[in-house]
DSSP file (Angstrom, degrees, kcal/mol; ACC not computed):
  #  RESIDUE AA STRUCTURE BP1 BP2  ACC     N-H-->O    O-->H-N    N-H-->O    O-->H-N    TCO  KAPPA ALPHA  PHI   PSI    X-CA   Y-CA   Z-CA
    1    1 A M              0   0    0      0, 0.0     2,-0.4     0, 0.0     0, 0.0   0.000 360.0 360.0 360.0 140.9    8.8  -11.1  -43.9
    2    2 A E        -     0   0    0      2,-0.1     2,-0.6    53,-0.0    38,-0.1  -0.984 360.0-133.4-136.9 127.1   10.3   -7.6  -43.3
    3    3 A L        +     0   0    0     -2,-0.4    35,-0.0    35,-0.1     0, 0.0  -0.684  37.2 164.3 -78.2 116.8    8.7   -5.0  -41.1
    4    4 A V        -     0   0    0     -2,-0.6    -2,-0.1     4,-0.0    24,-0.1  -0.983  35.9-125.9-136.8 122.6    8.8   -1.6  -43.0
    5    5 A P     >  -     0   0    0      0, 0.0     4,-2.7     0, 0.0     5,-0.2  -0.264  29.9-115.1 -66.4 155.7    6.8    1.5  -42.2
    6    6 A Q  H  > S+     0   0    0      1,-0.2     4,-2.5     2,-0.2     5,-0.2   0.924 115.9  50.8 -62.0 -45.9    4.8    2.8  -45.2
    7    7 A G  H  > S+     0   0    0      1,-0.2     4,-2.6     2,-0.2    -1,-0.2   0.914 112.6  47.9 -55.9 -48.4    6.8    6.2  -45.5
    8    8 A T  H  > S+     0   0    0      1,-0.2     4,-2.4     2,-0.2    -1,-0.2   0.926 111.1  50.7 -67.3 -42.4   10.2    4.1  -45.5
    9    9 A L  H  X S+     0   0    0     -4,-2.7     4,-1.8     2,-0.2    -1,-0.2   0.914 110.8  47.8 -66.9 -38.5    8.9    1.7  -48.1
   10   10 A A  H  X S+     0   0    0     -4,-2.5     4,-2.4    -5,-0.2    -1,-0.2   0.931 113.6  48.9 -66.4 -40.9    7.8    4.6  -50.4
   11   11 A E  H  X S+     0   0    0     -4,-2.6     4,-2.8     1,-0.2    -1,-0.2   0.852 108.5  52.6 -67.2 -31.7   11.2    6.2  -50.0
   12   12 A R  H  X S+     0   0    0     -4,-2.4     4,-1.4     2,-0.2    62,-1.3   0.870 112.0  45.5 -65.6 -36.0   13.1    3.0  -50.7
   13   13 A L  H  X S+     0   0    0     -4,-1.8     4,-1.7     2,-0.2    63,-0.3   0.873 114.3  48.1 -77.0 -37.8   11.2    2.5  -54.0
   14   14 A R  H  X S+     0   0    0     -4,-2.4     4,-1.7     2,-0.2     6,-0.2   0.909 108.5  57.1 -65.4 -41.6   11.7    6.3  -54.9
   15   15 A A  H  X>S+     0   0    0     -4,-2.8     5,-3.0     1,-0.2     4,-0.6   0.922 107.1  47.0 -54.6 -45.5   15.5    5.9  -54.0
   16   16 A H  H ><5S+     0   0    0     -4,-1.4     3,-1.3    58,-0.3    -1,-0.2   0.927 110.6  50.6 -62.5 -43.4   15.9    3.1  -56.5
   17   17 A A  H 3<5S+     0   0    0     -4,-1.7    -1,-0.2     1,-0.3    -2,-0.2   0.771 111.0  50.4 -62.2 -26.0   14.1    4.9  -59.2
   18   18 A A  H 3<5S-     0   0    0     -4,-1.7    -1,-0.3    -3,-0.2    -2,-0.2   0.518 121.3-109.9 -92.0  -4.9   16.4    8.0  -58.6
   19   19 A G  T <<5S+     0   0    0     -3,-1.3    -3,-0.2    -4,-0.6    -2,-0.1   0.674  72.4 140.3  88.1  14.7   19.5    5.7  -58.7
   20   20 A I      < -     0   0    0     -5,-3.0    -1,-0.3    -6,-0.2    -2,-0.2  -0.844  43.3-153.8 -97.4 127.3   20.2    5.9  -55.1
   21   21 A P        -     0   0    0      0, 0.0    52,-2.5     0, 0.0     2,-0.3   0.761  68.8  -6.6 -75.5 -27.9   21.4    2.6  -53.6
   22   22 A A  E     -A   72   0A   0     50,-0.3     2,-0.3    -7,-0.1    50,-0.3  -0.980  58.6-145.2-163.5 162.1   20.3    3.1  -49.9
   23   23 A I  E     -A   71   0A   0     48,-2.4    48,-3.4    -2,-0.3     2,-0.5  -0.901  15.3-129.1-130.7 155.3   18.9    5.7  -47.6
   24   24 A F  E     +A   70   0A   0     -2,-0.3    46,-0.2    46,-0.2    36,-0.1  -0.921  31.1 176.0-107.8 136.5   19.3    6.5  -43.9
   25   25 A T  E     -A   69   0A   0     44,-2.3    44,-3.5    -2,-0.5    -2,-0.0  -0.977  33.8-141.7-138.4 141.9   16.0    6.9  -41.9
   26   26 A P  S >  S+     0   0    0      0, 0.0     3,-2.2     0, 0.0     2,-0.5   0.699  74.3 104.4 -75.7 -20.7   15.4    7.5  -38.2
   27   27 A T  T 3  S+     0   0    0      1,-0.3    42,-0.1    42,-0.1    -2,-0.1  -0.485  89.4  13.0 -72.5 124.8   12.4    5.1  -38.2
   28   28 A G  T >  S+     0   0    0     -2,-0.5     3,-0.9     1,-0.3     6,-0.8   0.422  89.4 142.7  97.5   1.5   13.3    1.9  -36.6
   29   29 A A  T <  S+     0   0    0     -3,-2.2    -1,-0.3     1,-0.2     3,-0.1  -0.548  71.6  14.1 -75.2 137.7   16.7    3.1  -35.0
   30   30 A S  T 3  S+     0   0    0      1,-0.3    -1,-0.2    -2,-0.3     2,-0.2   0.826 110.6 105.3  71.7  30.8   17.5    1.7  -31.5
   31   31 A T  S <> S-     0   0    0     -3,-0.9     4,-1.8     1,-0.0     3,-0.3  -0.730  91.3 -88.4-127.6-178.6   14.7   -1.0  -31.9
   32   32 A A  H  >>S+     0   0    0      1,-0.2     5,-2.0    -2,-0.2     4,-0.9   0.729 122.6  63.1 -64.0 -22.4   14.5   -4.7  -32.6
   33   33 A V  H >45S+     0   0    0      3,-0.2     3,-0.6     2,-0.2    25,-0.3   0.923 104.4  44.5 -65.4 -46.3   14.5   -4.0  -36.2
   34   34 A E  H 345S+     0   0    0     -6,-0.8    24,-2.0    -3,-0.3    -2,-0.2   0.867 114.3  49.9 -68.6 -35.6   17.9   -2.4  -36.2
   35   35 A E  H 3<5S-     0   0    0     -4,-1.8    22,-0.2    22,-0.2    -1,-0.2   0.643 108.3-124.1 -78.2 -12.3   19.3   -5.2  -34.0
   36   36 A G  T <<5 +     0   0    0     -4,-0.9    19,-0.5    -3,-0.6    -3,-0.2   0.731  66.2 138.4  73.6  27.2   17.9   -7.9  -36.2
   37   37 A A      < +     0   0    0     -5,-2.0    -4,-0.2    -6,-0.1    -5,-0.1   0.557  46.6  85.4 -82.6  -8.3   16.0   -9.5  -33.4
   38   38 A I  S    S-     0   0    0     -6,-0.7    18,-0.2    -5,-0.1   -35,-0.1  -0.865  84.3-124.5 -94.3 119.3   12.9  -10.1  -35.5
   39   39 A P        -     0   0    0      0, 0.0     3,-0.1     0, 0.0    -2,-0.1  -0.247   7.7-149.7 -61.6 145.7   13.1  -13.4  -37.5
   40   40 A I  S    S+     0   0    0     13,-2.3     2,-0.3     1,-0.3    15,-0.1   0.850  82.3   5.6 -86.6 -41.2   12.7  -13.2  -41.3
   41   41 A R  E     -C   53   0B   0     12,-2.0    11,-2.5     5,-0.0    12,-2.3  -0.999  64.4-151.3-147.2 141.4   11.2  -16.7  -41.5
   42   42 A Y  E     -C   51   0B   0     -2,-0.3     9,-0.2     9,-0.3     5,-0.1  -0.731  30.2-106.4-103.1 158.6   10.1  -19.4  -39.0
   43   43 A H    >   -     0   0    0      7,-2.4     3,-1.6     3,-0.4     6,-0.3  -0.217  61.1 -60.3 -68.6 171.0   10.1  -23.2  -39.6
   44   44 A E  T 3  S+     0   0    0      1,-0.3    -1,-0.2     5,-0.2     0, 0.0  -0.269 128.1  39.8 -51.5 136.5    6.8  -25.1  -40.2
   45   45 A G  T >  S-     0   0    0     -3,-0.1     3,-0.8     3,-0.1    -1,-0.3   0.347 106.8-119.0 101.0  -7.5    4.7  -24.7  -37.1
   46   46 A G  G X> S-     0   0    0     -3,-1.6     3,-0.7     1,-0.2     4,-0.7  -0.493  77.7  -5.0  76.8-140.0    5.5  -21.1  -36.5
   47   47 A V  G >4 S+     0   0    0      1,-0.3     3,-0.5    -2,-0.2    -1,-0.2   0.807 134.4  55.2 -68.2 -29.4    7.2  -19.7  -33.4
   48   48 A S  G <4 S+     0   0    0     -3,-0.8    -1,-0.3     1,-0.2    -2,-0.2   0.822 103.4  57.6 -72.7 -25.7    7.1  -23.2  -31.7
   49   49 A G  G <4 S-     0   0    0     -3,-0.7    -1,-0.2    -6,-0.3    -2,-0.2   0.642 111.8-122.9 -79.7 -16.8    8.9  -24.7  -34.8
   50   50 A G    <<  -     0   0    0     -4,-0.7    -7,-2.4    -3,-0.5     2,-0.4  -0.293  36.4 -48.4  99.0 173.5   11.9  -22.3  -34.3
   51   51 A V  E     +C   42   0B   0     -9,-0.2    -9,-0.3     1,-0.2    -4,-0.0  -0.672  42.0 178.5 -82.9 130.7   13.6  -19.8  -36.4
   52   52 A K  E    S+     0   0B   0    -11,-2.5   -10,-0.2    -2,-0.4    -1,-0.2   0.814  81.4  18.8-103.3 -46.4   14.6  -20.8  -40.0
   53   53 A I  E    S-C   41   0B   0    -12,-2.3   -13,-2.3   -10,-0.0   -12,-2.0  -0.952  84.8-142.2-127.2 117.3   16.1  -17.5  -41.2
   54   54 A P        -     0   0    0      0, 0.0   -17,-0.1     0, 0.0     2,-0.1  -0.170  30.4 -89.8 -72.4 166.8   17.2  -15.2  -38.4
   55   55 A G        -     0   0    0    -19,-0.5     2,-0.5   -15,-0.1   -53,-0.0  -0.384  40.8-118.2 -72.4 156.1   16.7  -11.3  -38.7
   56   56 A V        -     0   0    0    -18,-0.2   -20,-0.3   -23,-0.1     2,-0.2  -0.870  21.8-123.8-104.3 125.5   19.7   -9.3  -40.3
   57   57 A K        -     0   0    0     -2,-0.5     2,-0.3   -22,-0.2   -22,-0.2  -0.452  30.5-136.2 -64.8 125.0   21.3   -6.6  -38.1
   58   58 A K        -     0   0    0    -24,-2.0     2,-0.1   -25,-0.3    13,-0.1  -0.627  12.7-113.8 -90.5 147.6   21.2   -3.2  -39.9
   59   59 A E        -     0   0    0     11,-0.3    11,-2.8    -2,-0.3     2,-0.3  -0.433  37.6-170.7 -73.1 152.1   24.0   -0.6  -40.1
   60   60 A F  E     -B   69   0A   0      9,-0.2     2,-0.3    -2,-0.1     9,-0.2  -0.967  11.3-174.1-142.3 157.1   23.4    2.6  -38.3
   61   61 A R  E     -B   68   0A   0      7,-2.0     7,-3.1    -2,-0.3     2,-0.5  -0.960  22.0-124.9-146.3 161.2   25.0    6.0  -38.0
   62   62 A E  E     -B   67   0A   0     -2,-0.3     2,-0.4     5,-0.2     5,-0.2  -0.962  21.0-175.4-116.1 131.5   24.6    9.2  -36.0
   63   63 A F  E >  S-B   66   0A   0      3,-2.4     3,-1.9    -2,-0.5    -2,-0.0  -0.996  76.6 -16.0-125.9 120.6   24.0   12.5  -37.7
   64   64 A N  T 3  S-     0   0    0     -2,-0.4    -1,-0.1     1,-0.3     3,-0.1   0.843 130.4 -51.9  49.9  38.8   23.9   15.6  -35.4
   65   65 A G  T 3  S+     0   0    0      1,-0.2     2,-0.4    -3,-0.0    -1,-0.3   0.545 115.9 113.0  80.3   7.1   23.3   13.4  -32.3
   66   66 A R  E <   - B   0  63A   0     -3,-1.9    -3,-2.4     2,-0.0     2,-0.3  -0.930  65.1-124.6-116.4 140.7   20.5   11.4  -33.8
   67   67 A R  E     - B   0  62A   0     -2,-0.4     2,-0.3    -5,-0.2    -5,-0.2  -0.672  27.5-172.4 -91.8 136.5   20.6    7.7  -34.8
   68   68 A Y  E     - B   0  61A   0     -7,-3.1    -7,-2.0    -2,-0.3     2,-0.4  -0.937  14.8-139.6-125.8 143.0   19.8    6.6  -38.3
   69   69 A V  E     -AB  25  60A   0    -44,-3.5   -44,-2.3    -2,-0.3     2,-0.6  -0.872  19.3-124.6-107.3 139.3   19.3    3.2  -39.9
   70   70 A L  E     -A   24   0A   0    -11,-2.8     2,-0.5    -2,-0.4   -11,-0.3  -0.687  28.4-173.4 -82.7 122.7   20.6    2.3  -43.4
   71   71 A E  E     -A   23   0A   0    -48,-3.4   -48,-2.4    -2,-0.6     2,-0.1  -0.962  19.9-131.8-111.6 126.8   17.7    1.0  -45.5
   72   72 A H  E     -A   22   0A   0     -2,-0.5   -50,-0.3   -50,-0.3   -56,-0.1  -0.490  29.9-100.2 -76.3 149.8   18.6   -0.5  -49.0
   73   73 A A        -     0   0    0    -52,-2.5     2,-0.5    -2,-0.1   -60,-0.2  -0.353  31.9-137.4 -68.7 148.8   16.6    0.7  -52.1
   74   74 A I        -     0   0    0    -62,-1.3     2,-0.6   -65,-0.2   -58,-0.3  -0.960   8.9-133.5-110.0 126.7   13.9   -1.6  -53.5
   75   75 A A        -     0   0    0     -2,-0.5     2,-0.5   -59,-0.1   -62,-0.1  -0.662  20.7-151.7 -78.3 116.9   13.4   -2.2  -57.2
   76   76 A G        -     0   0    0     -2,-0.6     3,-0.1   -63,-0.3    -1,-0.0  -0.796  16.1-179.5 -95.2 128.9    9.7   -1.8  -58.1
   77   77 A D        +     0   0    0     -2,-0.5     2,-0.3     1,-0.2    -1,-0.1   0.714  65.8  33.7 -97.1 -21.1    8.6   -3.8  -61.1
   78   78 A V        -     0   0    0      2,-0.0     2,-0.3     0, 0.0    -1,-0.2  -0.987  60.2-172.2-136.1 140.4    5.0   -2.9  -61.3
   79   79 A A        -     0   0    0     -2,-0.3     2,-0.5    -3,-0.1    -3,-0.0  -0.999  13.1-147.9-133.2 140.2    3.1    0.3  -60.6
   80   80 A F        +     0   0    0     -2,-0.3     2,-0.4     2,-0.0    -2,-0.0  -0.937  19.7 179.1-106.5 123.8   -0.7    0.9  -60.6
   81   81 A V        -     0   0    0     -2,-0.5     2,-0.7     2,-0.0    -2,-0.0  -0.980  18.8-150.6-129.0 130.9   -1.9    4.4  -61.6
   82   82 A R        +     0   0    0     -2,-0.4     2,-0.3     3,-0.0     3,-0.1  -0.913  32.3 162.5 -99.9 114.9   -5.6    5.5  -61.8
   83   83 A A        -     0   0    0     -2,-0.7    11,-0.2     1,-0.1     3,-0.1  -0.930  46.0-132.9-132.2 162.5   -5.9    8.2  -64.5
   84   84 A W  S    S+     0   0    0      9,-1.6     2,-0.3    -2,-0.3    10,-0.2   0.838  92.1   7.7 -79.4 -33.9   -8.7    9.7  -66.4
   85   85 A K  E     -D   93   0C   0      8,-1.4     8,-2.8    -3,-0.1     2,-0.4  -0.993  60.7-175.7-149.9 144.2   -6.9    9.4  -69.8
   86   86 A V  E     -D   92   0C   0     -2,-0.3     6,-0.2     6,-0.2     2,-0.1  -0.998  13.8-147.5-134.6 136.0   -3.7    7.8  -71.0
   87   87 A D    >   -     0   0    0      4,-1.7     3,-1.0    -2,-0.4    -2,-0.0  -0.457  39.3 -94.5 -94.7 179.4   -2.2    8.0  -74.5
   88   88 A E  T 3  S+     0   0    0      1,-0.3    -1,-0.1    -2,-0.1    -2,-0.0   0.696 123.2  57.3 -69.8 -14.5   -0.2    5.2  -76.2
   89   89 A V  T 3  S-     0   0    0      2,-0.1    -1,-0.3     0, 0.0    -3,-0.0   0.759 120.2-106.0 -83.1 -25.8    3.2    6.7  -75.0
   90   90 A G    <   +     0   0    0     -3,-1.0     2,-0.3     1,-0.3    -2,-0.1   0.381  67.7 148.2 111.8   5.5    2.1    6.6  -71.4
   91   91 A N        -     0   0    0      1,-0.0    -4,-1.7     2,-0.0     2,-0.4  -0.550  34.3-150.6 -71.7 133.2    1.3   10.3  -70.6
   92   92 A T  E     -D   86   0C   0     -2,-0.3     2,-0.5    -6,-0.2    -6,-0.2  -0.824  14.5-156.7-112.7 146.6   -1.5   10.5  -68.1
   93   93 A V  E     -D   85   0C   0     -8,-2.8    -9,-1.6    -2,-0.4    -8,-1.4  -0.977  12.3-153.2-120.7 122.3   -4.1   13.0  -67.5
   94   94 A F        -     0   0    0     -2,-0.5     2,-0.3   -11,-0.2     3,-0.3  -0.714   3.8-147.2 -97.8 143.2   -5.8   13.3  -64.1
   95   95 A R  S    S+     0   0    0     -2,-0.3    -2,-0.0     1,-0.2   -10,-0.0  -0.837  75.7   3.5-105.8 144.4   -9.3   14.6  -63.4
   96   96 A F  S    S+     0   0    0     -2,-0.3     2,-0.3     1,-0.2    -1,-0.2   0.815  80.0 165.7  51.2  39.0  -10.4   16.4  -60.3
   97   97 A A        -     0   0    0     -3,-0.3     2,-0.3     1,-0.1    -1,-0.2  -0.701  42.0-112.5 -82.5 142.3   -6.9   16.5  -58.8
   98   98 A L        -     0   0    0     -2,-0.3     2,-0.4     2,-0.0    -1,-0.1  -0.601  32.4-166.6 -79.8 124.3   -6.7   19.0  -55.9
   99   99 A L        -     0   0    0     -2,-0.3     2,-0.6     2,-0.0    -1,-0.0  -0.917   7.3-151.8-113.1 140.2   -4.5   21.9  -56.8
  100  100 A C        -     0   0    0     -2,-0.4     2,-0.6     2,-0.0    -2,-0.0  -0.933  11.0-174.4-117.4 113.1   -3.3   24.2  -53.9
  101  101 A N        -     0   0    0     -2,-0.6    -2,-0.0     2,-0.0     0, 0.0  -0.944   8.3-174.3-108.9 109.6   -2.6   27.8  -55.0
  102  102 A L        -     0   0    0     -2,-0.6    -2,-0.0     1,-0.0     2,-0.0  -0.881  27.6-111.4-102.3 133.4   -1.2   29.7  -52.2
  103  103 A P        -     0   0    0      0, 0.0     2,-0.4     0, 0.0    -1,-0.0  -0.371  32.6-119.4 -62.8 139.3   -0.5   33.6  -52.3
  104  104 A M        -     0   0    0     -2,-0.0     2,-0.3     1,-0.0     0, 0.0  -0.651  27.1-147.7 -80.7 133.8    3.2   34.5  -52.3
  105  105 A T        -     0   0    0     -2,-0.4     2,-0.3     2,-0.0    -1,-0.0  -0.775  12.7-118.4-102.7 146.8    4.2   36.6  -49.4
  106  106 A R              0   0    0     -2,-0.3    -1,-0.0     1,-0.1     0, 0.0  -0.640 360.0 360.0 -79.1 136.4    6.9   39.3  -49.5
  107  107 A L              0   0    0     -2,-0.3    -1,-0.1     0, 0.0    -2,-0.0   0.517 360.0 360.0 -97.4 360.0    9.8   38.9  -47.2
């Protein structure tokens, strides 16, 4: 098991799709996640059975005085998309999608 916030998970998947091997994120910095204090797997019986696979300490760096944790990209094998119409090539058409048209302002 690995604790990953939803935004970090989405970014890790996107990073792999873009060919980026890893990202730095401030989420989880200076916590038990960064220190590897949260076990990945316990023996049979849970916490009382002891730790089978300990947590992995993550690399960190500081940028502009703020601490960031290195998260490796995740390869996504399957994606679910709900679309109104799809052709045989995979092009999708969405219905009732919200479009935001904001007026341009002059500087």
